[in-house]
C-alpha positions as CSV (number, residue, x, y, z in Angstrom):
1,M,54.0,109.8,198.7
2,R,57.7,109.6,199.0
3,L,59.1,107.9,202.1
4,L,62.5,109.4,202.9
5,L,64.4,107.0,205.1
6,P,66.9,108.5,207.6
7,T,70.4,107.5,207.0
8,L,70.7,104.0,208.4
9,L,74.1,103.0,209.6
10,L,74.6,99.4,210.7
11,A,77.3,99.1,213.4
12,L,78.1,95.5,212.5
13,P,79.0,94.3,209.1
14,A,76.9,91.6,207.4
15,A,77.5,87.9,208.2
16,G,80.4,86.6,206.2
17,W,82.3,89.9,206.4
18,A,86.0,89.7,207.3
19,A,87.5,92.4,209.5
20,D,90.6,93.5,207.6
21,H,91.0,94.0,203.9
22,P,94.0,95.4,201.9
23,R,93.5,98.9,200.3
24,L,93.0,98.6,196.6
25,E,94.7,101.1,194.2
26,N,92.2,100.7,191.4
27,P,89.2,98.8,192.7
28,I,86.7,97.2,190.3
29,I,83.3,96.5,191.7
30,F,80.9,94.1,189.9
31,Q,77.9,91.8,190.2
32,R,78.3,88.1,190.3
33,Q,75.8,85.2,190.2
34,E,76.5,81.6,191.1
35,V,75.5,79.2,188.3
36,V,73.7,76.2,189.8
37,G,72.9,73.1,187.7
38,G,75.3,73.3,184.8
39,S,75.7,75.7,181.9
40,P,74.8,79.4,181.7
41,E,72.1,78.5,179.1
42,S,70.3,76.0,181.3
43,A,71.3,77.3,184.8
44,R,68.8,77.9,187.4
45,R,69.6,80.5,190.1
46,A,69.7,79.9,193.8
47,P,68.5,83.0,195.7
48,A,67.8,81.0,198.8
49,Q,71.6,80.4,199.0
50,G,72.4,84.1,198.6
51,A,73.9,83.3,195.2
52,N,71.6,85.4,193.1
53,G,73.2,88.8,192.4
54,K,75.9,89.5,195.0
55,L,78.6,92.3,194.8
56,W,82.3,91.5,194.5
57,V,85.4,93.6,194.4
58,M,88.9,93.1,193.0
59,E,92.1,95.1,192.2
60,G,92.3,96.6,188.7
61,D,94.4,93.7,187.5
62,G,92.0,91.0,188.8
63,S,93.9,90.3,192.0
64,N,92.6,90.5,195.6
65,L,89.2,89.2,194.6
66,R,86.6,88.9,197.3
67,Q,82.8,89.0,197.9
68,L,81.2,92.1,199.4
69,T,77.6,91.4,200.0
70,F,75.9,88.3,201.5
71,G,72.5,87.0,202.4
72,P,69.3,86.4,200.5
73,S,68.9,89.9,198.9
74,Y,69.4,90.6,195.2
75,D,72.1,93.3,194.9
76,E,72.6,94.8,191.5
77,H,74.3,97.5,189.4
78,P,77.1,98.6,191.8
79,S,78.8,101.9,191.1
80,L,81.9,103.4,192.8
81,F,82.1,106.9,194.2
82,A,85.2,109.0,193.5
83,D,86.8,108.1,196.9
84,Q,86.9,104.5,195.5
85,E,85.9,103.4,199.0
86,H,82.1,103.5,198.8
87,V,79.7,101.8,196.5
88,L,76.1,102.7,195.5
89,Y,73.9,99.8,194.5
90,S,70.2,98.6,194.5
91,E,69.0,96.0,197.0
92,F,65.9,93.9,196.5
93,D,64.9,92.0,199.7
94,V,62.9,89.4,197.7
95,G,66.1,87.9,196.2
96,F,65.6,89.0,192.6
97,L,64.8,92.2,190.6
98,N,61.1,92.7,191.3
99,E,59.8,96.1,190.4
100,E,56.4,95.4,192.1
101,E,58.0,94.5,195.4
102,G,60.4,97.5,195.3
103,G,64.1,98.0,195.8
104,K,66.2,100.6,197.7
105,L,69.5,102.4,197.1
106,V,72.3,101.4,199.5
107,K,75.7,102.9,200.0
108,L,78.4,100.5,201.2
109,N,81.9,100.9,202.5
110,I,84.0,98.2,200.8
111,Y,86.5,98.0,203.6
112,T,84.4,98.2,206.8
113,G,81.1,96.7,205.5
114,A,79.2,99.7,207.0
115,R,76.1,100.4,204.9
116,E,73.5,103.2,204.6
117,V,70.1,103.2,203.0
118,V,70.3,106.5,201.1
119,D,67.0,106.5,199.2
120,A,63.8,104.4,199.3
121,E,60.1,104.8,198.6
122,Q,57.5,102.4,199.7
123,G,56.3,100.2,196.9
124,C,58.7,101.6,194.4
125,A,61.8,100.1,192.8
126,L,65.0,102.3,192.7
127,H,67.5,100.5,190.5
128,H,70.1,100.7,187.7
129,A,71.9,103.3,189.9
130,S,74.9,105.1,188.3
131,V,77.5,107.3,190.0
132,S,78.9,109.6,187.3
133,P,82.7,110.4,187.1
134,I,81.5,114.0,186.8
135,G,81.2,115.1,190.4
136,D,79.7,111.9,191.7
137,K,76.3,112.9,190.3
138,I,73.6,110.2,190.6
139,A,71.3,108.8,188.0
140,Y,68.9,105.8,188.5
141,H,65.7,104.2,187.3
142,Y,62.7,105.1,189.4
143,N,59.8,102.7,188.9
144,C,56.7,103.6,190.8
145,G,54.1,102.9,188.2
146,K,56.1,105.0,185.8
147,R,59.2,104.1,183.7
148,F,61.5,107.2,183.6
149,A,65.1,107.7,184.4
150,Q,65.7,109.9,187.4
151,A,68.6,112.1,188.3
152,M,69.6,113.3,191.8
153,D,72.5,114.2,194.1
154,L,72.3,112.4,197.4
155,G,70.6,114.4,200.0
156,K,68.7,116.6,197.5
157,D,65.2,116.2,195.9
158,R,65.2,113.9,192.9
159,F,63.8,115.2,189.7
160,E,62.1,113.3,186.9
161,T,62.8,113.5,183.2
162,L,59.9,113.9,180.9
163,F,61.4,111.6,178.3
164,Q,61.2,107.9,178.5
165,A,64.7,107.0,179.5
166,T,66.6,104.2,181.3
167,N,70.2,103.3,182.2
168,G,71.3,106.9,182.5
169,V,74.6,108.5,183.4
170,R,74.9,112.1,184.5
171,T,76.8,114.7,182.6
172,S,77.8,118.2,183.8
173,D,74.6,119.6,182.2
174,G,72.1,116.7,182.1
175,I,71.9,113.0,181.6
176,I,72.7,110.6,178.8
177,A,70.4,107.6,178.7
178,M,68.6,105.0,176.6
179,H,65.4,106.0,174.9
180,E,63.3,103.2,173.6
181,K,61.2,104.3,170.7
182,K,59.7,100.9,169.9
183,S,59.5,97.8,172.0
184,A,58.2,94.6,170.4
185,P,59.4,91.0,170.3
186,G,62.4,90.8,168.1
187,S,62.0,94.5,167.0
188,R,63.3,96.9,169.6
189,E,64.5,100.4,168.6
190,V,66.7,102.1,171.2
191,A,68.7,105.3,170.8
192,L,71.0,107.2,173.2
193,I,69.8,110.7,174.0
194,H,71.3,113.6,175.9
195,I,68.6,115.2,178.2
196,R,69.2,118.7,179.4
197,G,67.1,120.9,181.7
198,R,64.2,119.9,184.0
199,G,60.5,119.5,183.6
200,A,58.8,121.4,180.7
201,E,62.1,123.1,179.9
202,S,64.0,119.9,179.2
203,T,65.2,119.0,175.7
204,A,66.6,115.8,174.3
205,E,69.4,115.5,171.7
206,A,69.8,112.2,169.8
207,L,73.4,110.9,169.9
208,T,72.7,107.7,167.9
209,D,70.2,106.4,165.5
210,S,67.4,104.1,166.8
211,K,67.6,101.4,164.1
212,V,69.1,98.8,166.5
213,L,69.8,98.5,170.2
214,H,72.2,101.2,171.5
215,R,72.4,100.7,175.3
216,R,74.2,101.3,178.6
217,P,76.1,104.5,178.0
218,A,79.2,105.6,179.9
219,I,81.2,108.8,179.7
220,S,84.9,109.5,180.2
221,P,86.0,111.5,183.3
222,D,87.0,114.5,181.0
223,E,83.5,114.3,179.4
224,K,85.0,114.1,175.9
225,L,84.2,110.4,175.1
226,L,81.1,108.3,175.1
227,A,81.1,104.4,175.2
228,W,78.1,102.1,174.9
229,Q,76.9,98.7,174.0
230,T,75.3,98.1,170.6
231,N,74.5,95.4,168.1
232,A,75.0,97.7,165.2
233,P,75.5,97.5,162.3
234,D,74.3,94.0,161.6
235,G,71.9,93.5,164.5
236,G,74.0,90.5,165.6
237,E,76.3,90.2,168.6
238,D,76.8,93.1,170.9
239,E,80.1,95.2,170.7
240,I,81.4,98.1,172.6
241,Y,81.4,101.3,170.6
242,L,83.4,104.5,171.3
243,A,82.5,108.0,170.1
244,D,83.0,111.7,170.8
245,I,80.6,112.9,173.6
246,D,78.1,114.1,171.0
247,G,78.0,110.7,169.3
248,S,80.2,111.6,166.3
249,H,83.1,109.5,165.0
250,A,81.7,106.3,166.4
251,R,83.8,103.2,166.0
252,N,83.8,99.6,167.2
253,L,86.3,98.9,169.9
254,T,86.0,95.3,170.8
255,K,85.4,93.5,167.5
256,A,85.4,90.1,169.1
257,K,83.4,86.9,168.9
258,G,80.7,86.8,171.5
259,N,78.8,89.6,173.2
260,D,80.4,92.6,175.0
261,G,78.4,95.0,177.2
262,H,78.2,97.3,180.1
263,P,81.3,99.5,179.4
264,W,82.6,101.9,182.0
265,F,85.7,104.2,182.0
266,S,88.5,104.0,184.6
267,R,89.1,107.1,186.7
268,D,92.1,108.1,184.7
269,G,90.2,107.6,181.4
270,Q,92.8,105.2,180.1
271,R,90.8,101.9,180.3
272,I,87.3,100.6,179.8
273,V,86.0,97.7,181.9
274,F,83.2,95.6,180.4
275,E,81.5,92.2,180.5
276,S,81.9,89.6,177.8
277,D,80.7,86.0,177.1
278,R,83.4,85.4,174.5
279,S,85.0,82.7,176.7
280,G,81.7,80.8,177.0
281,H,80.8,82.4,180.3
282,W,80.1,86.0,181.3
283,E,83.4,87.4,182.7
284,I,84.9,90.9,183.3
285,W,87.4,92.2,180.8
286,V,89.3,95.5,180.4
287,Y,90.2,97.4,177.2
288,D,93.4,99.6,177.2
289,L,92.6,102.7,175.1
290,K,96.2,103.3,174.4
291,T,97.2,99.9,173.2
292,G,93.9,98.3,172.2
293,K,94.8,95.3,174.3
294,Q,91.8,93.4,175.8
295,T,92.4,91.4,179.0
296,Q,90.2,89.0,180.9
297,L,90.2,89.8,184.6
298,T,87.8,87.1,186.1
299,D,87.4,83.4,185.7
300,G,84.4,81.9,187.3
301,K,85.3,78.5,185.9
302,G,81.7,77.8,185.1
303,R,80.6,78.3,188.7
304,Y,80.0,82.1,188.4
305,E,78.9,84.6,185.9
306,S,80.4,88.1,186.4
307,T,78.8,91.3,184.9
308,R,78.1,95.0,185.4
309,A,81.6,96.1,186.4
310,R,82.5,99.6,187.4
311,M,85.9,101.1,188.3
């Protein structure tokens, strides 16, 4: 049975929250983890210190960097609303992503620290939340003994897709998501599909092949372009690909040494923010669609790994 929580407003911000923050013109929200014990390859995480998956925010050029969430919870996959003041993310009280223990969706004001629990269900994990640039429509992964992508608008009933799908983003007429046809060690087959309609009336259109791993789709605000992470064509390091919204005219954007992932379009559609380990650590980068220039925005100096950015 679904447990709908009343909107929960906390009058006081969390411990560690400062009172005054400058307004950001083009905020970027992302997830950051503290590396404890050396290199990213051998690092152990420290959830007891509140280091495991916290949210940070910065200006679009990398300035005014600061931490947003604190405490022992694991906070993941942040996504900005159109007002660029509120963030939706998933919060796991146990300190790591644990689908058996469950996780809830939280809405946070990045300036005041006020937070609301906007959706939760006892014993269920609500995560990989995504706020679409199309009307702030919500998509997220709902795990309650099932593994399906869910789509909803806040304050309305959620509906479940009939197709196995994860990491979805809403469009004006459906949801684009990952569809895993085959999952085996060293042999995953993942395509991007566009799901339209609800229940028995829903259909799915393939936007990519499923020969390799096509993952983590993003759509432009004008709904003309699709970006995603893929290890095509050689099955090696991940790159960011860009295509028309129907998957046609796909091309490799990043073409860089190392892995690039989790793309997301800026609100004006002119840039794509993404994560990359090309520097030796996971950092946030931005790609200018007009010039092709790629710029590193964060530098954790080996102490932090920064991923899952949205703007």
